C-alpha positions in Angstrom: 32.0 -1.7 20.4 29.5 -4.2 21.6 26.0 -4.4 20.3 24.6 -3.4 23.7 26.7 -0.2 23.8 25.8 0.6 20.2 22.1 0.2 20.9 22.3 2.4 24.0 24.2 5.0 22.0 21.6 5.0 19.2 18.8 5.3 21.8 20.6 8.2 23.6 21.3 10.1 20.4 17.7 9.6 19.2 16.3 10.8 22.5 18.5 13.9 22.4 17.7 14.7 18.8 13.9 14.5 19.6 14.3 16.4 22.9 16.2 19.4 21.6 13.6 21.1 19.4 10.8 20.0 21.7 12.6 21.6 24.7 13.3 24.8 22.8 9.6 25.2 21.9 8.5 24.4 25.5 11.0 26.8 27.0 9.9 29.6 24.6 6.2 29.1 25.5 7.0 29.0 29.2 9.2 32.1 29.0 6.5 33.9 27.0 4.0 33.2 29.7 6.5 34.3 32.4 7.0 37.6 30.7 3.3 38.1 30.0 2.2 37.4 33.6 5.3 38.9 35.2 6.4 35.7 37.0 9.5 35.9 39.1 12.5 33.8 38.5 11.5 31.2 41.2 8.0 30.7 39.8 9.4 30.5 36.2 12.1 27.9 37.3 9.5 25.8 39.2 7.0 25.8 36.3 9.7 25.1 33.7 11.3 22.3 35.7 8.0 20.6 36.4 6.9 20.7 32.8 10.3 19.7 31.4 10.4 16.8 33.9 6.9 15.5 32.8 7.8 15.7 29.1 11.3 14.1 29.6 9.9 11.1 31.5 7.0 10.6 29.0 9.4 10.9 26.0 11.9 8.5 27.6 9.3 5.9 28.4 7.8 5.9 24.9 11.2 5.9 23.3 12.4 3.1 25.5 9.3 1.0 24.6 9.8 1.7 20.9 13.4 0.5 21.0 12.6 -2.5 23.1 9.9 -3.6 20.7 12.2 -2.9 17.7 15.0 -5.0 19.2 12.7 -7.8 20.2 11.5 -8.2 16.6 15.1 -8.6 15.3 
């Protein structure tokens, strides 16, 4: 396995390990609001997709910058 593939795999696994508990918490909070305010399935889906998209892009940007800085220093 080349070093490039290994680095990509480490980055992908790290991103997934960080995302799983965060996504579970975010989903729980959104679904709690959906039940409290009697949102329909479409509203719940739109809100959840929008919030998850924002967090995913933010997380990936910061994680990518972290790994880029880490690999440049080696």
